[in-house]
C-alpha positions, 0 to 999 in steps of 0.5 A: 641798554646804551652806554658809554664804556671802555674795553681798555685803558687809554685816550679818548679813542678807547671810548665807545657807545654801544649796547650792554646788558641791563643791570639787575639790583642786588640786595640793598641796591636799586636800578636807576633809569639814568636821565643825566650824568655830568663829566668830572676829571676823575672820569677821564682819569679812570679811562686813562688808567691813572687809577687802575689800582683802584678800578681794576682790570675788568672790562667793559667799564662804563664811565661817569660818577654823577647822575640823576634819574628815576628809580626803576626797580629795587632789590631785596632790603631796599625799603627806603626807596620805591619805583618812580622816585626821582633821585641823584647821587654818585657811583664810586668808580674807584671802588670798581662799581659801574659808571653812570653814563648808561641808560640804567645803573645798579647802585646801593640805595645809600648812594641815592638822594631824593631830588628836591622838588622842581630840580631838573635832572641836568641840574641835579646831575651837575651837583654832587662831585663838584658841589660836595668837594668844594663844600668839604674842602672849604669846611676844613678851613673853619670860619670863613667870614672876613677871611681872604680866599684865593681859588685856583681854577675858579670857573671849573667844575669844582672851582665855581662851586668853591667861589660861591660857597666861600662868598656866601660864607663871608669871605673875600674871594680872589678867582684865578682863571683865564681872562675870557672867563673873568666875567663869569668868575665875577658873576659867581661872586669873586671880588678880584680876578687874576688871569693866570696867563698874564700874572704869576699869582705866587709872585704878586706879594698878596697873602691869603688865609686860604688857597683852594686849589680846585685845579689840583696842580699848584705846588706847595712852595708856590702855595706857601708864598701865597699863604699867611702864617697860619693859612691853609692850602686845600687841594683836590689832587692829593699825592703821596709826597703832598700827604707826607708834607701835610703831616710835617706841616701839621707838626712843625710848619706854620701853614696847613695842607688839607685835602678837598675830597668829596664827602657825601653824607646826608648832612652834606647833601642837605647843606648843598640843597639849602644853598641851592634853595636860597640861591647862594649856589647854582651849578653852571652848565657849560653845555648839555649834549646827548649820549651820542656826542659824549666822546666829543664832550669829553674831548672838549672838557679835557682840552680846558676852557669850559665853565662849570659842568658838561652834562650828558643827557642819557634819555 
């Protein structure tokens, strides 16, 4: 099978497209013929070796977390799915599992979700990591109706979902992004847009109930200046210092820190699909490229400036 993989950790130059053996399903697994896979920041963090304590040193490593495709074969004990089922989901790269940017993927069936009728493979592949991360992060902030929410990185892969979910739950949304993406942020539902290149958001004097840092690099002192007393910072990029700070804030502080990590339970998928069906949420796809152009797509996404998701059409 054709796949995008690495044989060592490093920059974009370590990525290559070539042939690897077809996977075989183990007990409780299915082999999916992958039709599309979107790119997420975690994918290039895996490639760079930032997460090698979780991804290990066995190579080659196929990249890619999000995917959509068709069940091709099921292993023993995988009775809930059949060959021909259209499915989508996430493969856990950080648990040393194979990535999805290949023509075939062996994955545990509890990681698979049947695709809603009428959904394209490209749209389905753009949903899981970004949509579920935004959904879980905002859920931890409680009732959003009539609250003020600032979203940093509002037009990125997670941020554009967060804008839509916050807005549909009744929040007043301020989006932080570049000026060239301002109209897209408004189209997602933002009430106010701030160009981070022209304005230091933390020094503006406005206070919010929730700061959702979809970019993941907002320092807590800056976030604290943006938060009302009792407000919540949600970040998609936890680190040991911030985790320790979150415990201190929970006991002694007046502002909370939560971590917007992806959760992929069936009820999470069901909620995301409900929002999609009602038109409250729609993934933005910046571009769809063939597998042969995947390396260039990674390079463009890492450079910044894309809106929403970049999807690789595998087959």
